[in-house]
C-alpha positions in Angstrom: -25.3 26.9 -58.8 -27.0 23.2 -58.2 -23.6 21.8 -57.5 -22.3 24.7 -54.9 -25.7 24.2 -53.3 -24.7 20.4 -53.2 -21.6 20.7 -52.1 -22.6 22.9 -48.6 -25.4 20.1 -48.1 -22.2 18.0 -48.3 -20.4 20.1 -45.5 -23.5 20.1 -43.4 -24.2 16.4 -43.3 -20.5 15.6 -42.5 -20.1 18.3 -39.9 -23.4 16.7 -38.3 -22.2 13.0 -38.8 -18.2 14.4 -37.0 -20.3 15.7 -33.9 -22.3 12.6 -33.3 -19.9 10.3 -33.2 -18.3 13.1 -30.8 -21.4 13.1 -28.9 -21.8 9.1 -28.8 -17.6 8.6 -28.4 -17.9 10.8 -25.0 -21.3 9.6 -23.4 -19.8 6.4 -23.7 -16.5 7.0 -21.6 -19.2 9.3 -19.4 -21.0 6.2 -19.0 -17.8 3.9 -18.6 -16.6 6.1 -15.7 -19.9 6.2 -14.0 -20.1 2.9 -13.6 -16.3 2.3 -12.4 -17.1 4.6 -9.5 -20.8 3.6 -9.1 -19.4 -0.3 -8.2 -20.5 -0.8 -4.8 -18.3 -4.3 -4.8 -14.7 -5.0 -5.1 -13.8 -7.3 -8.5 -9.9 -8.6 -7.6 -8.0 -10.0 -10.6 -4.7 -12.0 -10.6 -3.7 -9.9 -13.6 0.1 -9.9 -14.7 1.3 -10.2 -11.6 -0.3 -7.8 -9.6 -3.8 -7.9 -8.0 -6.4 -4.7 -9.9 -9.2 -3.6 -8.7 -12.5 -1.2 -9.7 -13.1 1.9 -7.5 -15.5 1.0 -4.9 -17.5 3.8 -3.7 -17.5 3.2 0.2 -15.3 -0.1 0.4 -15.2 -1.9 3.5 -12.2 -4.1 5.7 -14.6 -7.1 4.3 -13.5 -6.7 0.9 -10.0 -6.1 1.2 -9.8 -9.8 3.4 -12.2 -11.7 0.4 -9.2 -10.7 -1.9 -8.0 -14.1 -3.3 -4.2 -12.5 -2.7 -5.3 -12.4 1.6 -7.4 -15.9 1.8 -4.6 -17.5 -0.1 -1.8 -16.1 2.6 -4.4 -15.6 5.6 -2.3 -18.0 8.0 0.8 -15.3 7.7 -1.6 -12.5 7.6 -4.1 -13.9 10.2 -2.7 -11.3 13.1 -3.5 -8.6 10.7 -6.1 -9.6 9.5 -7.6 -10.1 13.2 -6.7 -6.6 14.3 -8.2 -4.8 10.7 -11.8 -6.2 11.9 -11.4 -5.1 15.3 -10.3 -1.6 14.3 -13.0 -2.1 11.0 -15.6 0.7 11.9 -13.1 2.8 13.0 -11.6 3.0 9.8 -14.2 2.6 7.5 -16.0 5.6 9.2 -12.5 7.5 9.0 -12.4 6.6 5.2 -15.6 7.9 4.2 -15.3 11.2 6.3 -11.8 12.1 4.7 -13.6 11.4 1.4 -15.6 14.0 2.2 -13.5 16.8 3.2 -10.7 15.8 0.6 -12.4 14.2 -2.2 -8.7 14.7 -4.9 -6.8 11.9 -2.0 -9.0 9.7 -3.8 -8.6 10.6 -7.3 -5.0 9.0 -8.4 -5.2 5.0 -7.4 -1.1 3.7 -7.6 -0.1 0.3 -7.7 1.4 -1.0 -4.7 3.6 -3.5 -3.7 3.1 -4.6 -0.2 6.4 -6.9 1.0 6.4 -7.3 4.6 9.9 -9.1 4.7 9.1 -9.9 8.1 7.0 -12.4 7.3 8.3 -13.7 4.6 11.0 -16.3 6.0 9.9 -18.7 8.6 13.0 -18.9 10.6 11.9 -15.3 12.4 8.5 -17.2 13.0 6.5 -13.6 13.6 3.4 -14.8 12.3 3.5 -18.3 14.0 4.5 -16.2 17.7 2.1 -13.3 17.2 -0.7 -14.8 19.3 2.4 -16.2 21.7 3.4 -12.7 23.3 6.3 -12.0 20.0 6.9 -8.8 18.6 3.7 -7.1 17.3 5.3 -3.6 16.7 6.1 -4.5 13.1 2.9 -6.2 12.5 1.0 -2.9 13.8 2.5 -0.8 11.5 1.8 -3.1 8.5 -1.4 -3.7 9.7 -2.5 -0.9 9.7 -0.8 0.1 6.3 -2.4 -2.0 4.7 -6.0 -1.5 5.9 -5.6 2.5 4.7 -3.4 2.2 1.3 -6.9 -0.4 0.7 -9.7 2.5 1.7 -7.6 5.3 0.0 -8.2 2.8 -3.3 -4.8 2.2 -4.3 -4.2 -1.2 -6.6 -2.0 -2.9 -3.8 -0.2 -6.2 -4.3 0.4 -8.5 -0.7 3.2 -11.1 -0.7 4.8 -12.5 1.8 6.9 -15.2 0.0 10.0 -13.8 -0.7 10.4 -16.8 -3.8 8.2 -15.0 -5.2 9.5 -12.0 -5.9 11.1 -12.7 -8.7 7.7 -13.5 -11.2 6.2 -9.4 -9.8 8.5 -7.4 -11.5 9.5 -6.2 -15.2 11.0 -7.3 -17.3 8.5 -10.8 -16.4 5.5 -8.9 -16.2 3.8 -5.8 -17.8 3.4 -4.0 -15.3 5.7 -1.7 -13.1 4.9 -0.8 -9.6 4.8 2.9 -8.0 6.0 2.4 -4.7 7.2 -0.8 -2.8 6.1 -0.6 0.7 8.9 -3.0 2.9 11.0 -3.5 5.7 15.0 -4.4 5.7 14.3 -7.7 5.6 12.4 -7.5 2.5 15.5 -4.8 1.2 17.5 -8.1 1.5 15.3 -9.9 -0.3 15.2 -7.4 -2.8 18.5 -7.5 -3.4 18.7 -10.9 -4.0 16.8 -10.2 -7.2 18.5 -7.6 -8.1 15.6 -5.4 -7.7 16.7 -3.0 -5.5 18.3 -0.8 -8.2 15.2 -0.2 -10.0 13.0 0.6 -7.4 15.7 2.1 -5.1 13.5 5.6 -5.1 10.5 4.3 -4.9 11.0 2.3 -1.6 8.9 3.3 1.6 10.9 1.4 4.6 8.9 0.3 7.7 11.2 1.2 10.5 9.8 1.4 13.7 13.0 2.5 15.4 14.2 5.2 12.6 18.0 5.3 10.7 19.1 8.9 11.2 22.1 10.0 9.7 24.9 9.9 11.1 24.1 6.0 12.2 27.2 4.1 11.7 26.0 1.4 9.6 25.4 3.7 6.9 28.5 5.1 6.0 30.1 3.8 3.5 33.2 2.7 5.7 30.8 1.1 7.7 29.9 -1.2 4.1 33.0 -1.4 2.7 34.4 -3.8 6.2 31.5 -6.8 6.2 30.1 -9.0 3.3 26.9 -8.9 4.5 24.8 -8.3 1.9 22.0 -7.0 4.9 24.0 -4.4 5.8 24.8 -3.5 2.3 21.2 -3.3 1.0 20.4 -0.1 3.7 22.1 2.3 1.8 19.4 4.6 1.0 20.1 8.0 0.8 17.0 9.8 1.2 16.2 9.0 5.0 12.4 10.5 4.2 11.9 7.1 2.7 11.9 5.6 6.0 9.1 5.6 7.8 8.5 5.0 11.5 6.5 4.1 14.6 7.3 7.3 16.8 8.4 10.6 15.6 11.5 9.7 16.7 13.4 11.8 14.2 12.1 15.0 11.6 15.1 13.0 9.1 12.5 10.1 8.6 8.3 10.2 7.8 6.1 9.6 10.7 3.4 7.1 10.1 2.2 6.1 13.2 -0.4 3.6 14.0 -3.9 3.4 14.4 -5.3 4.5 18.5 -8.7 5.3 19.1 -10.4 8.0 21.0 -10.8 7.2 25.1 -14.5 6.5 25.8 -15.7 8.4 28.7 -16.5 4.9 30.4 -13.0 4.7 29.9 -11.9 8.3 31.4 -13.4 6.9 35.0 -11.3 4.0 35.3 -9.0 4.2 38.3 -5.3 4.5 37.4 -2.5 2.6 39.7 1.3 4.2 38.9 3.0 1.0 37.2 5.5 1.2 35.2 6.7 -1.4 32.5 10.5 -2.0 31.9 10.5 -3.9 28.2 13.3 -5.0 26.4 14.4 -7.4 23.7 17.6 -8.9 22.6 
C-alpha cells in the first residue's frame, strides 16, 4: 500500500514538473516575440550575404536611409533617397493606416533582393544623369517599390553592383531569397552569373512599358536568330512577373507609382491648354 502511494506521489510530481517546464518555455517564447514586435529600433546586420532587420511597429523612411547598405551605395541611390525623403510623410501615414486595417499583410516578411540593373552599369549613367534631365520613370518605380517593401516589413537587400551578385546567392550563402526584383539589364547580369534558372519563377521584372504575349522578341524563333544574351534572358512564360508603370495590358502586373492627392490650393491653379510631345531614341 505504501509503495502504491509513493508511486502516485511520484507521478503527480513528475506531471507538475513537466507542466512547469512547458509553462516556462511558452513564457520565454512569448517574451521573445513581444520584444521583437515592440522594438522601436530597426537593427540592420550583414548576415550571410543579405540584410536582416528586426520587426518594428512603425518603421520610418529615415530608418531605411540609415541602413548600412543604403549609405554604402548612396552615390547611386541619391535620387531614389531624395524622392523617398520627399514622400516620407505620405508613405509612413499610408503604411500605418494599412497596418491597422490589414495587419495580416505584415505578418509574413519575405527575404527580397532588390537589384536595379540600370544602376549597376556605369555606361548607362542613370544615377549620374538623374539630376540632369535623365530618364526618371524607372527610378520613380524603384524608389517607390523599395520604400513600400521596407514599410511592409520585408527583409530587403539592395544591390547596385552586378559584380557582387555571385556572392549573394547559394551555394556561397546559407539563405535564399523568396523574391528577386530586377529589370531587363538585371536579367542579363543574373544570366551571366548563372542565376537566372534558379530564380526564374521568383523574378519580378520592373518593366515600364510592359511585355505582351505576341511581342516579337519573346518568340523562340527570334531568340534562335540572335546571339544577344540580353534577348535570350527575356524568355519568361508568366507575363504576370512583369510589373508596369501604367496598366498597359492585363497580361502584366500593374505596379504603378506614388501620386499625391491634389491640395485645395493646387485645384485652384489656372490651367493652360499645353501639350507635351516626348520621345527618346
